[in-house]
N, C-alpha and C positions, 0 to 999 in steps of 0.2 A: 600202376601195374601194367602187366601185359594189354590186358583189357581196354586200359586207358591209351596207350598207342596203338593200338589196332583204332581205335574209335578217331583220333586224330590223325591218322592215315588216311580214313574214309574222308574225313572232313575236308583233308588235304587237298583231293580227287576231285571232290567239290568247288572248292575254290578255285582250282586251276579250271575247270571248266567254265565256271562262272566269268572268270578273269577274261577268257576267249572269247567266249558264247554270248555274254550277256548277264548281267546283275540282275535279271527278272528272273531267272531261272532260283528252284530252290533254294537254298541253303542247308538243309537236311537230308535231302533226296537224291542219291548218286543217279543221273540220268544217262550216264556214259556218251556225254555228245562227241567226242572228239573220238573216240571206238567206233561210235556208229560209221559218221562222217568218212573214218576211213574204211569201215566195211562198205557202204554204201559207192563210195568212188572205186575200190576194188574189183565190184561186181557192175561198177558202169551202169547204176542205176540213171534213168532219168524222170521216172515217177515213181511216188514211194507213197503208199497209206502208212498212217501211224493209227494205231491201236490201243486203247486205255481202259482197264478198268473204272468205275464210277468215280474213283477218290483221289485218282491221276489226270483225269480230264482237264482239270484247272490247268494243268502245265503245258497243256496241247499247243497254244498260240506261242508262248515263247520256244519253243521245242520245233515246232516248224518253220519258225523266221531262220531258225540257228542251222538247222539242217538246210535248209533252202540257201542258204547263205554258204553254207561249207561245204556240202556235196554239190551244191547245182542243178536240185531238184526241185520239181514240184511235187508239192505234199499234198495229202489230202487226209483228213480226220475222220475215221469211221467211229461214229458216235453212239450206235448201237448199245444195248447196254454187254454187258461182258462180266461174266460169272467167274472164267478162268480160264485156264491156258487151249479147256476145250473148244474155247469160243471164237478161238484164230481164224479170223475170214480170209483167206487167199480166195475164195471163190469170189467176194466182191473186189478184191482186188485185182486180180486178173480180168475181171469185166471190165475195171476202168482202164484197162492199159497197164498198170503196174508192174515194174520190173521187182519189187520187195514190198515187205510187208514189215513194219517194226510195233513189234508187241511189246508193249510195258509191265511190267509187276508179276509178270512167273518167269517159269522156265517152260522149255518146250514141251508138249508131250504126245502132239500126233504128226507124223508124219504127211508133208504135201508135195506135190508136184506142180504147183498152180506158178508159184515163183518163188523169188528168193524169201523166205525168213528170216530176222532176225529177233531174237529175244532179249531184252533187257529184263531183270530182275527189279532193279531200282533199290537198291541197299539203303538203308536210312540209319543215320548216327542214333547212337543208344550209350545210355552208361553203362558198359559193362561192368565195370569195376563196383558200381552201386548196386546192382544185378546179384553179384555174388556176396556181397555185404548183405544183403535181406535175404538169400537162402541160406547163409552160413547162421542166420539168428532164427529165422523162422523154422528149419526143418530140425526135427527132436533127432539125437544122435543115434536111438535108438531105430533109425529109420533104413531098411535091407539097401535100399538103391532109388535114384532120384533120375527120371531120364527127363533129356530137355528135347523139347521139340518145336517147331517156327515154321515161319513162311519165308517165301523168296527174300522179303525185305529183311529180316533178322539171321537168317542162319548165320552170317560171319559171326554174330554176335554170341550163337549159343557155343559154336567151334570154339572160340576162345574163352569161353567161359566153364566149359569143362574140365580140360586141365586145371584150371585154377581152384574148381569146386573139391577136386581130388586131393590137388595141393594141401586144401586145407580139411583135409578128412571126410567128407562128402564123396559118396559111391555114387558118381554121377556117371550116365550113359546117352548116348547119341543113337536112339534106335534108327532102323531103316524100312522101308516098305520099297522094295522093288518095283518099277525103274525110278523111284523118284529120287532125291539126293537124301544123304545121310541127316535125318532131323526133319526134313521138310513132311511136313501135311499138305493135305488138301479139304475143303469143305465133305468131299465125296469119301477121302481114301485117308487112313490112318494106319500105321501098323498095331499088331497085339503086340503087349509088351509084357511078358513074364519077367518074376524075378525082382520087380522096384515094389514100392509101397507109395511111391506118388511121379505123376507126371507134371512137369511143369512147362506149360505153353509161354512162350517169351512172342507177346504182341497184343492187339488190342482188337476189340470186337469180340461177338461170341460165334459166331459160325464156326471157327477151325478148333476151338476147344472142344465144341460139341461134338464133332468127330472125333475126338479123342475119347472121349467120355461115354460114348455108345460103343465104340471098340473095344473099350475097356471097362466093363461094368465091376467089375471088384476093387480098381484102383482109384485113389484119391488123384483128382486132375483139379492142378490149381493153374492159375492163371498170373502171370506177370505182366502188367502193361505199363512199358516204359517211360509214356507222360506222366503216371503217376506214382510210378515205382514202389509199390504196393503186391505183394502177394497175396492173392484172394481164392480161396476156395470155388469150384465152377460147380453149381447146383445145377443139374437136369433129371426130370422126371422120368427115368427109362422104362420101369413099368408101366407107366401110362401109354408112351408113347407104342411100346412095343403091344399091349393089350389092343389099341388103335388099329394098329395094321393087322392084326391078326384079325379081327371083326371085317377089315375091308377084303383081307384075302378069303374069308370063308363065303361074303357075300358075290366077289368074285366068280366063284366056281358056281353057281347056280346060273349064270347069264350064259346064254345061248350066244349072241351076238357082241362081238369084245371089238373094239379098235384099238388099233395099234398106233400111237401117235409117235412119228419120228422129229425130233428137232431137229431144224434145220438153221440154228442159231450160230452161226460157223460150223465147226464140225462136231457141235455136241451130241448130236445124235450119232450113234455109231449104225450103219446099214446092216454091215454082220449080224449084229443081233437084233436087228428087225428079221431078218428072215430066222432067227434062230426063235425068237418069240412066235412067229408066223406058224414054223413048223409045229411047237409044243401045242398050239392050242387048236389048229387042223387035227392032228392028232388026236386030241380031245372031242372033236366032232363040232367045233365051234365055229361059228359065222364071224370071218374075219376082213376088216374094213382095215386098210393102210391109209393113215393120213401125215401129210409131212405138214409142221407149221415152225413159226419163229416163236411163237407167244404160246405156251400153253397154258392155257388161261379157262376158266369158268364160265366165260362168255364164249370162248371157241369152243369149246367144246359141247358148250348147250345148242349148236348148228347142228349137230347130229342126233337128233330126236330118238333115231331106232336104236342106237349103242346102248347097250346095259351095263357096260363095264368099259375099263380102258387099261392100257398098259403104256407107261411112257417110258422110249427109250431116250433118253434125254440126262436125268441127272436123279439118283435115287433120293436127295434131299426133297426133292419136288414132292416126293411123295409122304416122306418122314415131316416134314416141315408145314405144308399146306394141303397133304393129301384129304386133312376131315373139311377142310372149306369145301370140296366137289361134294356135290349131291350123288357122284355114282362113284362107285370103287378105282382108283387112280393107281395102280399096281406099278411097283419099281420092276426091273425085270428080273431079281433078285426073287422078289415075292411072288412076280409070275412064274417062277422055276418051283414055288412051294405050290401055286394054287392048282398048273396044269401040268408039274412036271415030276419029278422023283424028290425034290430038293426038299429038306425041313430047316433051311439055312436063319428062318425067323422063331423066333419064341424058341427052338429047340432047347431043352435042359441043359444048361450050363454052357451055353454057346450064345456070345454076342450077337445082333445084330450084327450083319454084315457092311462094310465099312471099307472095302475092297475097289471100287468101280473102277480103278486104274492101276492095281496091282498085278504082275506079272503071277500071280499066285497059280493061276489055271481054272480059278472061277468061271464057270458057263456065262457068268452075268459082265465080267470083269470086258473094259473095254480097252484093255494096256494094249501099247504098240510100243515099238524102236522109239524111244523119244528122242527130240531134236535140240542138241545143245545150242548155247545163247548165239555163238557167230563162229 
């Protein structure tokens, strides 16, 4: 089918790169070496920083050698933690005298003016025809609609699967939350998807499908892991999570001395949101301390015994997933809006917990900016 043709085309591109740049490159991940070499040559780069999420760091040595040979550049691997495209570290690259950063695994989110930045989404080979077969078998004919979402690695796959499913009688759609690509989701950003009964996340891990589940509490969310080729329902205790977050919001309201921590892990923290939160707190008569950290951890925050509650300008999932492990309330910016502003975004009747951190919808807690394409 069409999906098999596209998978073969992707595999062909990977094989071509390996034939030229080395058999040590992976057989299933498209690292776009030839295209990157061309971009670096065109930009006349001499020093280049390479940045990877944890799962792709194993490719760094082979890529470093291939790019150094092909583009005649000196390469550095930025091996600090990368949670997403928000962690792009052009600041460190510029401090090293680099002409460019090549960031793997994501599309661009954050504009920068320190150096050239090239994004390589790292598309991964998958059997799309098998996915279509499984969906046709598992999704009942009575289903009103099926939304397909994924990460940068498999957007090509859901784009191929969608028309094939429609031809098979499945009302498949690909939702969009701007400024992300159609079907793309992040762990902190997922679209509201009305008019469907099922959302299928194509990919592995739980971080991303949890964002869809949080944003769409009344919809069945399923995961198709292409490695195991099974469709499974995603379980997430949304009521318990919301109750925990509301308790932290209420505790934070009673605090007088509030710390606002801005993440300096790449560009994860948005200075504009820091100023916004400081303004909210000052209007409420709170004493505010601004702190910059690359690692927002229990131990690091414990060094400020005077603080009674925290607001983190980093990632909302830090509060959602790990907030219960902090002895003091650790609010996201959206939660701070409810605690100290006029919003009732969290726990409002019928309203989902906000998962729009990079949405261009205009929420006061959104970090959205004009995004940068791959090349």
